[in-house]
N, C-alpha and C positions, 0 to 999 in steps of 0.2 A: 504494500500500500504506500502510495506517495502522499505526502502532506505538504502544505504550503503555509507559510507564515503570513498572517494578515494583521495589520496594525490599524486600529481605529482611534480616532480622537473623539472624546465626549466632552460636552460643555453644557452648563445650565446656569441661567441667571434669574429664574422665576421660581417662586414657591420654596419648598424645602430642597435646596440645591443638592445637598449630599444624598438625600433620599432619592432624588431624581436620577442621579448617577448610578446608585446601587440598583434601582429598578431597571434602568437601561441595560446594565451589565447582566442582570438576571434574565432579561428578555433576549439579549444576544446569546447567552448560554443556551436557552431553549431553542431559539431559531437556528443556531448553528449546530446544535446537537452535541455540544461539548462545553466544558468549563474553560475559561480563559487560562492561558499558560502563565501570563504575568500582567500585572497592572501597576502603573506608576503611582507615586504619591499624588494626592489631589492638591492642586495649587489654586490660588485665587488670582484673578486677573481683571483688569478693567475691560469694559466693552471695547471691541475693536471696530473702528470706523463708524461708530454711532454712539449716541448718548443713551446709557442704560445702566442698570445695576451691575454690580460686580459678578463675574462668572466664577464658578468652580470648574476646573478642567482636569482631565487625566487622559492618558493614552493606555490602551490595552492591546495585548498581543494574544492572538488565537493561533493555534496550529490546527488547521482543519484539513479534512480529506480533500485532496486535489481532484476536482471534478474533471471529467473528460469533456472535450468540446472547446469551442471558441472562447478564448480568455475574455473577450469583450462581453459575451453573453453571460459568462459566469460572474463577472464583476457587476454587470447590470442587475443580476439576481441578488447579489449582495447589497447593492444600492436600494433595491426594492425592500429588502429586509429592514434596512436602516430607516427608510422613509415610513414603512408600516409601523415600526416601533415608535418613531417620533409622533405619528398620528395617533396611535393607541394611547400614548401618554398625554395627549392633549395639545400637541403643537398644531397651530392653526394658520400661522403666517405662510404666505405663498412667496415664491421667488419673485423679486421685484428688481428692476433695473432703472437707473436714471437715464437722462437724455444722452449721456456720454457712453452708455452701455455698461456702466459700472454697477456692480451688485449693491443693492440697498439692504442693509442689515437691520434686524429688529431683535428685541428681547425674545427669549425662547425658553420654554420649560426643559427642552432637551435638544441637543444638536449632536448628531452622530455622523462623522465623516470617515470615509475609507481613505487612509493615508497611503498604504502600500498593500499590494497583493503579490507576495514573493518579490521577485525582481522584475516583474512584468511592468510594461508601460502601456497605458490605455489612454487614448485621446479621441473621445467622441464628443458630440455636441452636448450630451448630458453628463458625461463623466470623464474626469482626468485623473489618472493614477500614474505617478505619485500625485497626491492632492496639490493643487496650485498654491504657490506662495508659502509652502511649509517653512522654509528657511527665514522668512520675514515675520513669522508669527511666534513670538516667545511663548505664548500660552500653549503652543503645540510643541515647539522645540525643547523646552525645558523638561516636560515629562517624557517626550520621545527619547531624548538623550539618556535618560535614566534607564530605559529598558531596551534600546535598540541593540540588536546583535551586530557583531563585527561584519558579518556577511552583508547585512543591509547597508552599513556605512560604506563598504567597499563597492557595492553595486550602484550607489547613488552619490558619487563624490561631489556633484554639483549642489547637493543638499547638505552633506556632512563635511565637505571639504573645507579647506582653509579660507575660501571666499565666503562661506556661509556665515550667518549671524554668530558672533563670538559670545557664547554664553558661559564660558568656563572661568572667566575672571571673577 
């Protein structure tokens, strides 16, 4: 059996933020059919690119059975799982873009993003893996660096390399 490492970023800035993260982890466990392998410490961060309450964030690593088939299709299925969990937990905001085509962000009960699917790269209209702008987001990089495996760092030097956000100081 072949397995693949999948990293997710979780964030919440509404309601009981810690409870929201734990609930999302439990729902991911159920949907993926396994318990996560590793989870980072939970950190608190300011809202990014909008005014809102502080977020709690973490990164989680799953080792899941590698499904046969097109990687884009497999990753789109993972995205559907994430969106279904967000909706089940009460997330109601829709993706919104300003006149420049920039994403408009809002407070949310839960946000689940797929950061990495093994060492694969996916670039579709609905999904980009590795997730866009990881290296520019301390609320992702700090917990990610805590649990990222050396093989991940080697596969994506543009994210973990010398030119990425320096968070080790």
